[in-house]
N, C-alpha and C positions, 0 to 999 in steps of 0.2 A: 160457666166458662172461665170466670176469674179464678175459681179454685183450681182448675186444671192448669192454667198458666203459672200459678203460684207453685204447684207441685212440680212442674217442669223446671222452674227456676231453682228450687231447692235440690232437685236431682242433679242439676249441672254443677252446683257448687260442692256437692258432697262426694265427687269422684276422687278417689285416692289412687296414687300410683306407687309401685314398688320403688325402693331406693335404687339409684343407678350406680352405686359404688360397688367395687369388688371386695370381697372379704379375704381372698387369697391373693398374695402378691404374684405377679407374673415372673419377676426376677427376685426371689427371696435372698436375704443376706446369707452369704456363704462364710461360715465360721472359720474354716481352714484358710481361706484366702485372706481374711482379715487378720488372723494370727500371723500369717506369713508377712503381711504388710507391716504389722507392728514390730515383729522381730527384725525385719530388714531395716526399718527406719531407726530403731534403737541401736542396732549394731553400727550403722553408718554414723549416727550422732555421737555415740560413746567411743568411737575409735580414737580420737585425739582429745578427749574432754578431760580437763583438770578441774576439780571442784573448787569453786570460789563462792563464798556466800553472797556476794553482790550480784553475780551474773547467773546464779543457778535458777532463779525464778524466771528470768528471761529465756534461759535455755529450755526450761520445761514448757513454756508457752510456745516457743518456736517448734519444738518437737511435736507437741500435741496438735498444732495447726497443720504440720506436715502430714501426720497420720490421718487427721480428719479429711484433708484435701485428697489424699490418695484413695481413701475409702469412698469418698463422694465421687471421684472420677470413675469408679467402677459402675456407677449409675444403677444402684440397687433400688428396688421399690421399697418404700416405707422403712427407711432406716433412721435410727436416732443414735448418734455417736456420743457416748459419755465417757470422757477420759479423765482419769484421776491420777495425779502424781503426788506422792508423799515425799516430803523433804525431811530427812532424818538428820 
């Protein structure tokens, strides 16, 4: 009888379940919408911009934050936004 209860105890602990996460996003990232957001934000930002070395880094940071916030507002599943500005 003790062997039977030991067998039941090991059977209960070895039950495994399938993962509960989805592999496919319900709202995948739309490339065309993101490109349109980037183009719109850059056109608005560069409309009256004059280059000055002291403020250009702050300008790039503000523009990148605006792009990220607009893409995040679209509420896509599983997106990671990586923006890179090159200062020449």
